[in-house]
N, C-alpha and C positions, 0 to 999 in steps of 0.2 A: 575295440568297438567304439570307444569314445573318439578316437582319431578319425575313424571312418565317418562318423556323423559330423564331426567338426569340419573336416576337409571336404566332405561330400556336399554339405550345404553351401559352402563357399564356392565350390566348383560349379554346382548347378546354377548359381547366380552369375558367375563371371566367365565361364568358359565360352559362352556363345559370342562374346565380344573381344576375344583376345587374338593376337596374331599367332602365326605358326611358331615363331621364335619364342614367344611367351609360353605357348603350349609345351614346347620342348623343355623350356626351363622349369615349368611346373611339374612335368614328368620327372625331371632330374630331382627336384625337391621331394616329390613323393617316393622316390627310390631310397630315401634315407630311412634308416631303421625307425620304427614307431617310437621307441623310447627317446631317440634323439629329437624327432619332430615334437614330441610332447614337451621335452625340456626346453626347446627353443621357443615354442609358442607360449608356454606358461612361465618363461623366464627363469628357468633353473640354471641356465647358462646365458652368457651375454650374446644374444643372437645378433646384436647390432654389428658385431665384428665378423659376421659370416657373409657369404655371398647371397644368403637367403633373407637378409634384413628387410628388403623391400616387400617380399611376399609375406613374410611374417607380420610386418606392420599392417598389410592389407587384411590378413586373416584376423588379426587382433581387432582392428577397427570394425570389420564386418560383424564380429561376434560381441562387440562392446567391451573388449578386454583392454585394459589400460596398457599403454606402452610403458616400459620401465623408465625411470629417470635417466636422461642422457641418451636414450635410444634414438638413433637417427632413422628417418624413413628414407630409404634409397629405392628409387624406381628401377625396375628391371627393363 
């Protein structure tokens, strides 16, 4: 339920302004298991080394969550 709220609020704000390619990528991101998404967003694993680093950085920034030290923001 927490992930639905977290990702839903982000999506409501951003989906109207993204391209088709970005939407496909976001759907790919959402297809990951909730525990994996939770771990990536809340830094229980090093998300900066995944293909999702950019979107995770955007979600963290949107919700006011700090990026972990050394995490790079990569645009998708």
